[in-house]
C-alpha positions in Angstrom: 144.2 47.2 96.3 142.7 47.1 93.0 141.9 50.1 91.8 138.6 49.6 90.0 137.1 47.5 93.1 134.2 49.6 93.9 134.0 47.5 97.1 137.6 47.5 98.2 137.4 51.7 97.5 134.3 51.7 99.7 135.7 49.3 102.5 138.8 51.8 103.0 136.9 54.5 103.4 138.2 55.2 107.2 135.3 54.8 109.6 135.5 58.6 110.8 135.1 59.7 107.4 132.1 57.8 106.7 130.4 58.5 110.5 131.5 62.5 109.6 129.3 62.5 106.5 126.5 60.6 107.4 126.7 63.4 110.4 126.6 66.0 107.8 123.8 64.3 105.5 121.3 64.0 108.8 122.0 67.4 110.4 122.8 70.1 107.4 121.5 73.6 108.1 119.6 75.6 105.2 123.1 77.5 105.4 124.4 74.3 103.8 121.9 74.0 101.5 122.0 77.4 99.7 125.9 77.1 99.9 125.5 73.8 98.1 123.2 75.9 95.2 125.5 78.4 94.9 127.9 76.6 92.9 126.2 73.5 90.1 127.3 71.0 89.4 127.6 70.5 93.4 130.3 68.7 95.3 130.3 65.5 98.0 129.4 68.4 100.6 126.5 70.2 98.5 124.9 66.6 98.0 125.0 66.1 101.7 123.2 69.0 102.2 120.6 68.6 99.5 119.5 65.0 100.8 119.1 66.2 104.4 116.1 67.4 105.6 116.9 71.2 105.7 116.1 70.6 102.2 112.7 70.2 102.4 112.4 73.8 103.0 113.7 75.1 100.0 112.6 72.3 97.4 111.1 75.0 95.4 114.7 76.5 94.8 116.4 73.1 94.3 113.5 71.9 91.7 113.7 74.8 89.7 118.1 74.3 89.6 117.6 70.2 88.9 114.9 71.0 85.8 117.3 73.5 84.5 120.4 71.1 84.4 118.3 68.2 83.0 117.0 70.4 80.2 120.6 71.9 79.6 122.0 68.1 79.6 118.9 66.4 77.5 116.8 68.9 76.1 113.0 69.1 76.9 112.5 64.9 76.5 111.6 62.0 78.6 112.5 58.2 77.1 110.3 55.9 77.7 111.4 52.2 78.0 109.6 49.0 79.4 110.9 45.7 80.8 109.7 42.6 79.2 110.2 39.5 82.1 111.7 36.4 80.9 112.1 34.2 83.9 110.8 34.4 87.6 112.5 30.8 88.4 114.9 31.9 91.1 117.2 30.3 93.4 117.9 33.4 95.7 115.4 33.9 98.8 115.7 37.4 99.3 113.3 38.4 101.9 112.0 41.6 100.0 111.3 39.8 96.3 108.4 37.9 95.8 110.4 35.8 93.4 112.3 34.8 96.3 112.9 30.5 96.5 110.5 29.9 99.5 107.5 31.7 97.6 104.5 29.8 96.5 104.5 31.4 93.0 103.6 29.8 89.4 107.3 30.0 87.9 108.1 30.2 84.1 110.6 30.9 82.0 109.6 32.5 78.5 111.2 30.1 75.4 112.1 32.2 72.5 109.4 32.0 70.8 107.1 33.2 73.4 110.2 36.1 74.4 109.5 37.3 70.4 105.9 36.9 71.0 106.0 39.6 74.1 108.4 41.8 72.3 106.6 41.7 69.3 103.6 43.5 70.7 105.6 45.9 72.9 107.5 47.1 69.0 104.0 47.9 67.8 103.3 49.8 70.8 105.9 51.7 69.5 109.1 51.2 72.3 112.7 50.5 71.3 114.1 50.5 74.5 113.7 47.3 76.4 114.7 46.2 79.6 115.0 42.3 80.0 114.5 41.1 83.6 115.0 37.5 85.1 115.4 36.2 88.5 118.5 33.9 89.1 118.6 30.5 88.3 121.1 28.8 86.4 119.8 26.2 85.4 117.2 28.1 83.0 118.4 31.9 82.9 122.1 31.4 81.1 124.1 33.5 79.3 123.5 31.7 76.0 119.8 32.2 76.8 120.1 35.8 77.6 122.5 35.8 74.4 119.8 34.8 72.7 117.1 37.0 74.0 119.5 40.1 72.8 120.2 39.1 69.8 116.3 38.4 69.1 115.7 42.1 70.5 118.1 43.6 68.3 116.6 41.4 65.2 112.8 43.0 66.1 114.6 46.5 66.0 115.2 47.1 69.7 117.4 50.3 69.5 118.7 50.1 73.1 118.7 46.6 75.3 119.0 46.0 78.9 119.4 43.6 81.7 118.9 43.1 84.5 119.5 39.6 85.6 121.8 37.6 88.0 125.7 38.8 88.2 128.0 37.7 85.5 132.4 37.5 85.1 133.8 40.2 83.1 134.1 37.2 79.9 130.0 36.6 80.6 129.1 40.0 80.3 131.7 40.6 76.6 129.8 37.7 75.4 126.3 39.6 75.9 127.9 43.2 74.8 128.8 40.8 71.6 125.3 39.8 71.8 123.6 42.8 71.6 123.6 43.6 75.5 123.5 47.9 74.9 123.3 48.4 79.5 123.6 46.0 82.4 121.6 47.4 85.4 122.7 45.6 89.2 120.6 47.4 92.3 123.4 46.5 95.3 119.5 46.7 97.4 121.3 47.9 99.8 125.2 49.0 100.8 124.6 47.6 104.4 126.6 44.4 104.5 125.1 43.5 107.8 121.7 44.3 106.6 122.7 42.8 103.5 123.6 39.5 104.8 120.1 39.6 106.7 118.0 39.6 103.5 120.0 37.5 101.3 119.8 34.3 103.5 121.0 32.0 100.9 121.7 31.9 96.9 124.5 33.3 95.3 123.1 36.7 95.5 124.3 36.3 99.2 127.3 37.0 97.9 127.9 41.1 99.0 131.2 41.6 97.3 130.3 39.9 93.7 127.5 41.8 93.7 129.4 45.4 94.9 131.4 45.2 91.6 129.3 43.6 89.0 128.5 47.1 87.2 133.0 47.4 86.9 132.9 43.9 85.6 130.2 45.0 82.9 132.3 48.2 82.1 135.2 46.7 81.9 133.3 44.0 79.5 132.8 46.8 77.2 129.1 47.7 78.0 128.4 50.6 76.8 125.8 51.7 79.7 125.5 50.3 83.5 123.0 51.7 85.8 122.9 51.7 89.7 120.6 52.0 92.5 120.3 51.2 95.8 116.1 49.3 97.0 115.5 52.4 99.1 113.7 51.1 102.4 116.2 48.1 103.3 118.9 49.6 104.5 119.3 53.1 106.5 118.6 56.0 103.8 121.4 58.5 104.3 123.7 55.4 104.2 122.5 53.8 100.9 122.2 57.5 99.5 125.8 58.5 100.1 127.0 54.6 99.0 125.4 54.9 95.8 126.7 58.5 94.8 130.2 57.5 96.1 129.6 54.6 93.3 128.3 56.6 91.0 131.7 58.7 91.3 133.4 55.6 91.2 132.5 54.3 88.1 133.3 57.7 86.7 136.4 58.0 87.4 137.3 54.9 86.5 134.9 53.9 83.6 134.3 57.4 82.1 133.7 55.9 78.4 130.9 54.2 79.9 127.3 56.0 80.4 126.1 55.4 84.1 122.5 55.6 84.6 121.0 55.7 88.7 117.8 54.0 89.3 115.5 54.8 92.3 113.4 51.8 93.0 111.2 52.3 96.3 109.7 49.1 98.6 106.6 49.7 99.1 105.1 46.1 99.7 107.0 43.0 100.6 106.1 39.3 101.2 104.6 38.5 104.9 107.2 38.3 107.2 109.7 40.5 105.9 111.3 43.0 108.6 111.1 47.1 106.8 114.5 49.1 107.3 113.1 51.9 107.4 110.3 54.3 105.7 111.4 56.2 102.7 109.1 59.1 102.1 107.6 61.0 99.0 110.0 63.9 100.0 113.1 62.0 100.8 112.9 60.4 97.6 112.6 63.7 95.8 115.8 65.1 97.5 117.9 62.1 96.6 116.9 62.4 92.9 117.6 66.1 92.6 120.7 65.9 94.8 121.9 63.4 92.5 120.8 65.6 89.0 122.4 68.5 90.6 125.9 66.2 91.4 125.6 64.3 88.6 124.6 65.9 85.6 125.1 63.5 82.6 123.7 61.0 84.3 120.3 58.9 83.1 117.9 59.4 86.3 115.2 56.9 85.9 111.9 56.1 87.8 110.0 53.1 87.4 105.9 51.9 87.9 106.8 51.4 91.7 105.8 55.0 92.0 102.3 56.3 92.2 101.3 58.8 88.9 101.4 62.0 91.1 104.7 61.8 92.5 105.9 60.2 88.8 104.3 63.1 87.2 106.1 65.7 89.2 109.7 64.4 89.0 109.5 64.2 85.5 112.5 66.6 84.0 113.1 67.8 87.9 115.9 65.1 87.2 114.1 62.1 86.5 115.1 61.6 82.5 113.7 58.3 81.7 110.9 56.1 82.8 108.9 53.0 82.2 105.7 52.9 81.2 102.8 50.2 80.9 104.9 47.7 82.9 104.3 44.7 83.7 106.3 42.4 86.0 105.6 38.8 85.8 107.0 36.7 82.5 104.4 36.5 79.6 102.5 38.8 81.2 102.1 41.3 78.0 100.2 39.2 75.9 98.3 37.1 78.6 100.1 33.8 78.3 102.0 34.3 81.3 98.9 36.2 83.6 99.1 33.6 86.4 103.1 33.4 86.8 103.9 35.3 90.0 105.2 38.7 89.6 107.7 40.5 91.0 106.4 43.2 92.8 103.0 45.4 92.4 102.6 47.7 89.8 101.5 51.1 91.4 101.6 53.8 88.2 99.3 51.8 86.2 98.4 54.0 83.3 99.0 53.0 79.9 101.5 55.2 78.0 99.2 57.3 76.4 98.5 58.6 79.3 102.0 58.9 80.9 102.9 60.6 77.5 99.7 63.1 77.9 101.2 63.9 81.8 104.6 64.3 80.0 103.3 66.2 77.5 101.5 68.4 79.6 105.3 69.6 81.8 106.3 70.7 78.4 108.2 67.9 77.8 108.6 65.8 74.9 108.5 61.7 75.2 110.6 59.2 72.9 111.0 55.8 72.8 114.5 55.6 71.6 117.7 56.8 73.1 120.4 54.7 71.3 121.6 54.6 68.0 124.7 52.2 66.6 125.6 55.3 64.9 126.6 56.7 68.2 128.8 53.7 68.9 132.7 53.0 68.6 133.9 51.9 65.2 133.9 48.1 65.4 130.9 48.2 68.4 128.1 47.9 65.7 125.3 45.6 67.0 
């Protein structure tokens, strides 16, 4: 077995081991939660207890522990980043995504000049951390195109450049890293292989195994930060939560020099005809975020504008230490040149950055637009 393959590691788990873990997650007791909180960071059994319904009755204590650990590791700061959508053209037809190839939306891919116009607007607003997002269409979004966009962002002064795009081979990720890409985010969407195949009927993204090992390939290529997550609501909550935690642990074990970020996107709306995989409530989402913080103290925990303002405000500093603000999810939307282009999903927290900053300060925290510095890179890795 390839030790660096998370797919092989996950697939080799005995069925009874997985079933037992899921049983503990669903049926933990208050005593199990108490035992978990006695020793932070928590172990695997502690994580299962903290995502269980039993944790709901102890959220005040859990939140206090999560806040204390977040401050201990990251200080009283919340990092702000911005997604910049480069393209909504896509050859996949994911059942839950408005970018799907069967959707009747206006498609466009930004030219480098258009991407620069968007990026300059974001720099003027103060952003220093940008996530480049694109659908999967090899005719329009190539490695060369993404590398050109990354070099452009660095030239404009962005300290951290991440990508959330189609997945690539090791050598392609190495080229992107050399061009200035600091981070790669890949959502597995759901770790349930059967459900994954149902949701991805066509296109390269249908390859469950290739996607599951994308973060490993990016880390092997020398990308400094990898981000993983499941789109909560596609599959069984407990199964995906357990798989995600196992994935993070695998990355730390095999790629200890690579920073790990965990995202918590949740499905709120989907195109007509989508059959949901199960509701994930605010309480379930909160349990998962705090359990991840208490299990992985040094991970960056990210929450996007998919979530409503009151919930985001509550979670600032309670595990979450990176958020987007002022986001738009279609190419060209920041300057208005792409006003008609289809968006990937509706933004729920549509507050301007100034109001998000005000809320962060109201929690006794400081906001930062920059979380990366070239001087912190190993010798020979400067962008």
